[in-house]
N, C-alpha and C positions, 0 to 999 in steps of 0.2 A: 157298407161304407168303409173305406180304408182309414187307418189311423192317421194318415197325413194326406196332404194333397188339397183338393178343393175344399172339402168339409163344409159345404155351404149350409146344409140342413142342420148340422151340429152347431154351427155358429149362430144360426137363428134361434135355436133352442137355448143355447148357453147364454147368449147376450140378451135374449128376450125381445129382440126387435126384428124388423124386416129389412131386407136389403134394399138399398136405393138404386140398384142397378149398376153401381160402380164398385161394389165390394165393401161398402161401409155399413155397419150395423149399429143399432141403437143400444144404449144402456139405460139403467134406471136413473142415473145421475149425470148431468152435463159435465161434472168435474171428473168423471171416471174416464180414463183413457188407457186402453190396453196396448201393449207393445205389439206391433204387427209388422210383418215383413211384406213388402209389396209397394206399389206406387201410391197407395192411398193411406199409408200409415200415419201421415201427419194430420189428417182430418179427424177431429174429435167426434165421437158418436154423440148425437144430440138428444136422443131419447131412448126409451126402452124399459125393460123390467129386470135388469140384471141383478141388482141388489135384492129385490123382492124375491126373485127365484133363488138366490143364494140363501136367504133366510129360510125359505121353505125347504130347501135341501137340508139345511142344518136341523130343522124340525123333524124331517124324515129320519135322519141319522139318530136323533135322540129317541124317536119312537122305536128304533131298533136297538136301543140301549147302547149306542155308541156315544160316549160323552163328548159334547162339542160346546165350547164356551164362546161368548161374543168376541173375546180377544182373538181366538183362532180364526173366526170369520173375518175380522179386520185384517189379520195377517195374510189370509188367503187372498183377499181383494187386492192388497198391496203386491203380493207375489204374482198375481195374474197380469200385472202391468209389465212384468219382466219377461213374459213368454209370448209365443205366437199362438193366439187363440184359434187359429185355423188348424192346428195340430191337436187332435183330441187327446193323444197320449200325453202330451205335455201338460194339458189342463188336469188330466186325471192324476198324473204323478205329483203335481204341485198340491192338489187337494188332498191326496193320500198322505203326503209327507207332513202336512200341517194339521189335518183333522184327525188322523188316526194315531193313537198312542200305544195301542196294544196289538200284538201280532195276531191274536185270534180274531180281531175285527177286520183284518185286511180283506179276506175273501168276501165277507158280508158287505164291506164298503164298496168293493168293485161292482158287486151286483146292484147295490143301491145307486151307484153312480150311473151305470148303464141304463137302469130303469128310469131315473129322473131326467138325465141329460141325453136321452136317446134321440137319434136323428129322425126327423119327420119331414115329409113334404110340406111345402109352404102352406098349402090349403088345409093341412092337418095340424097346424100349430095351435091346438086348443090349450087353453090354460088348465093346469091340473090344480084343483082346489084341495091341496094337501092339508090346509088348515082344518077343514071339517073332518077329513079322514083321520088325522092324527088325534083330534080331540075325542074321537070315538074309540080309538085303540085302547086306552087305559081301562075303559069300562068293558071292553071285550065284546062289544056288539058286532064289530066287523074286524076280523084279523086279516092282515096281509102278510104272506110269507113269500120270500123270494125262493123260487124253485131252481136249483142248480141242475143244469143238464149234465149228462155223462161226459167224461173227458173226450170220448170219441166224437160226441155230437157237438162239443163246444167249438172245435175248429171249424166244423161245417157251418155252425151258426154264425161265426165271425165272417165267413166267406160270403154268406148270403145276407148278412146284416139283419138277422132275425132278432127281434127285440126279446129280452128276457120275459119269461112267463110270470104272471102274478096269480096266485091261487087265492081266491076270495072265499072265506069260510063263514057261513052264517050259523050262529049258534044262539040258543036261548040265553045263555050267559057263559061267557068264556071263563069268568072267575069261578063259577060253580063247577064247570067241567074240570078246571085245573085242580080244584080242591079234592076231587075224587080220583084223579089220574095217578097211576103209579109212577114214582120218580124214574124208574128204570126205562119206561117207555116214552118219556118226554123228549121233544125235540130241543134243539139249542135255544130257540126263541122262547119256548115254554119254560125252560129252566131259568132263563133270565127273568121271566115274570114271577116265577116261584121265589126267586131271590128277593124281589120287592115285597111279596106277600109275607115272607118270613120276617122281614124287618118291621112289618106292621102288626105282628102278633103281640098280644098283651101277656107278658109273663109276670104273674103275681104269686110266687111261692108262699106257702103258709108261713106265719110268723111264730116265733117261739118266745117264751118269757125268759128274760135274762135275770141274773142275780142283782143287777143294778136297779135301784129304785128312783123314780122321778116324781116331782110334785103332781098331785091330782086332787081335784075338788072332792071326788068320791072314792078316794083310795081306801084300801083295806087295812092300812096301818097308819097310826098317828105319828107324825113327824115332830118329835119333841123339840129339836133344835129350832126349827122354823116357828113352832108354836111359842117358844120362849121369846124369840126375837120380836115377833109380831105383837106380843102382849106387854112388852116393855112400856109402850105408850099408855097403857091402861094401869100402870103401877104394879104390874106383875099379876094382875087378876087374869085368870084363864078365860077370857071372853071369846078368843078366836082359837079354834082348833085346826091346825094344818095337817093335812093327810098326804100320803104318798102311796104309790103302787109300783109293782114291778114293770120295768120297761120291756117292750116287745120289739123284736127285730126280725127281719126276714132271715129265713134259714139259708145258709150258703148252698150253692149248687156245685156238684162235682160230676163231670161228664168224662167217661172213658169210651172212646169210639174205636171200633175195629176198622182198620184200613187195609186188611189183607186182600189177597187176590179174589176170594169169594165175595167180598163186599165192594169190589171195584165199581160196580154200577151205581152204588149209592154213596161212595166216599165223598165226592165233590159236594153233593147236596147236604150230607151230614156235616161237613165242615162249614157250610153256610149256616146250618142250624146252630152249630157251636158259636159261630161269629155273632149271630143274632142274640142269643141269650147272654153272651159275654158283654155286649154293649147295652142290653136292656136292663141288666141287674148289676149291682155293685160288687157282689162277692161270688165270683164264678171261677172255678179252676177247670181247665180243659186239658185232657190227655188223649193221645192216640197210641195205638199199639198194633203191631203185627207179630213180629217175633220178639220185640222188646218195647218197653214203655218210653214214650217221649212226651214231655210237658210242652204244650203249645200255647199256654195262656198269654204269654207276652207277645207272641207273633200275631195272635188274633186280636190284640188290643189296638192295632193300627186303625185309623179312622177309615181309610179307603178299603173296601171289602176285597177288591181284586188284589191289591198289594198284600193284604193280610193273608189271603188264601195262597198266594204265590210264595210268600215267606214261610208259611207253614209247610207247604209241599217241599221246599228246599231243605227245611230243617229235619225232615223225616227221611231216614236213610233206608228204611225197610218197607217202603210203600209197595203195596200189591205183592207182598211176599207171603210166606207161610203164616200160620196162626198158632200162637201159643198163649191162649187166654189165661191159663192157670199161672204161668210164669209172670205174665204182665200184671195180673192182680196181686200176685205175691210181692212183686217189686213195689207196687203202690202201697200195700199194707205195711211194709217194712220202712219205706222211705218217706211216705207222704201222709198216710192215714192219720197218724197222731197229730200232725200239724194242722190239718184242714178239716178233719172230721170230728173234732172234739166239741164243736158247737152245734150239734144236731143237724149235720148236713144231709141233704137229699142227694144220693148217689145214683147216677144214671149210667148203665152199661149198655152200649149199642153194639150188637153183634148178631150174626146169624147162627152162632153156636158151633160152627165147624172148627174143631180144635184138633191139632196134631199132637198136643201134649198129653200129660197124664190126667185122666178125668178125676181120679181120686184127689190129686193136688188141687184141681179146680174146685171141687166140692169143699175141701178144707178152707181154701182161701176165700171162697164166697161166704162161707159161714163166719169167718173172722171179719170180713168186710161188713156183713149184715149187723154184727154186734157193735161195730164201730160207728155206724151212721144211724140217723133217725129212720130213714126209709130207703130201701134198695129197689130200684126200678130197672128191669131188663127190657130193652127195646129191640125187637127183631123185625127187620123189613120183610122177611118171608112169612110172617104171621098174617099179613094181609091177604094171602092166597087162601081161598076156601078149602083147598085140598091139603093144606099144610098140616103136618103132624110133628110134634117135637120128638123125633126119633134119634137125633144125633147124640153121641155120648156127652158132648159138652153141655147141651141143653138139659139132658136128663140129670147131669151132675149139678147144674146150677139152679134149676127150678125149685128144689126144696128150700133154698135159702134166699129166694127173692120175694119181695112183698107185692110187686106188680109185674105182670108179664104182658106187654102191650106191643102193638104193631107200630111201625114207623116208616110206612111206604108211601104216604101221601100227606097233603096238608091237613086233611081231616084228622088223621092220627096225631099230628102235632097239636092240633087244637084240643084233642082229648088228653094229651099229655099235660098241656097247660092247666086243664081243669083238675087233673089228678094231683098236680103239684100244689094247686091252690087249696085243695081239700085236705091236705095233710094236716093231721092234728097237731096243735101247738103243745 
């Protein structure tokens, strides 16, 4: 079907009604009137499923992790009254301009639009029950992925009006499959699901005892001041003994993530990990490094995760560059360690260990960092491979000074990290 012209089948699907033989189609509401060119533009459409289909289309977009608000839907309905609905390109452009707010969602939106509002023959205008399908998607019983044709085939598909393909994958549990899949092999849709799973992880790092004491009924120390105040009513007789104990507080978390070229496959996911722990805990400091150290705590503090990741990427000037782990940790030790590691912090270094710097310097700085913190954890995404061996000079220099050496290649490894952090001794 061409993008303009008669467009009869597209109008029937878009407006949700059937033609009356004179070019007029129904809508969901009698008050909805779309601007149309032609001799029948003045007759309002009396019936149909337009608004219902529009809401189902919005649910489809949300199922693909494209944020759509009710206000955007109302704006789109209003905008469609100003265009010619017989021209498919105009409807698509209007929907794209109003419903899509991020550039990376444009291609996925176009495929979803073609899938949902595809032209059919009148006898094939079956209703799509997207409500049930999208309710099943979060549980992962049935996943729908839009399969993009090659660029050479796309032009041919447009000429023959071949509808986009939908691949239906049946799995025993998509959530369980995602937990064990390597981040580097995930599709864009799966990475979007991982983002949601990360935000649901429970981070409960171990607590430490502070020097401050608080009232406690079974405290290990007598609170003389409170005891005297409470016994004034009894004429000074020590009938009530108040006690207190040392206050506990969660240990701060410090994360240093490698974003060099060798870690490029994992960098985006690791930033999502930093975002999730930054918003789940109250005291988190996040740094990234390649050839130099950059503090990104403030950038990751934004409420919207996509804006936070974009600002973080713009703040880093050595993304996917070389790796100088020793110099980055040296900069942290001299500029930041005394300020943020003095309260028994748990320090997490995320890197594959490929280092172009001096391994002797790396060993010295790792030793200094280990003495400054409560526990030093090194996360390596390559450790998830069964054939991995720590043979690089950077790893060999750092391992003697790490308390834990763990993988960070899938969701299961992140759950293990959360357990290790919770088991840290007070």
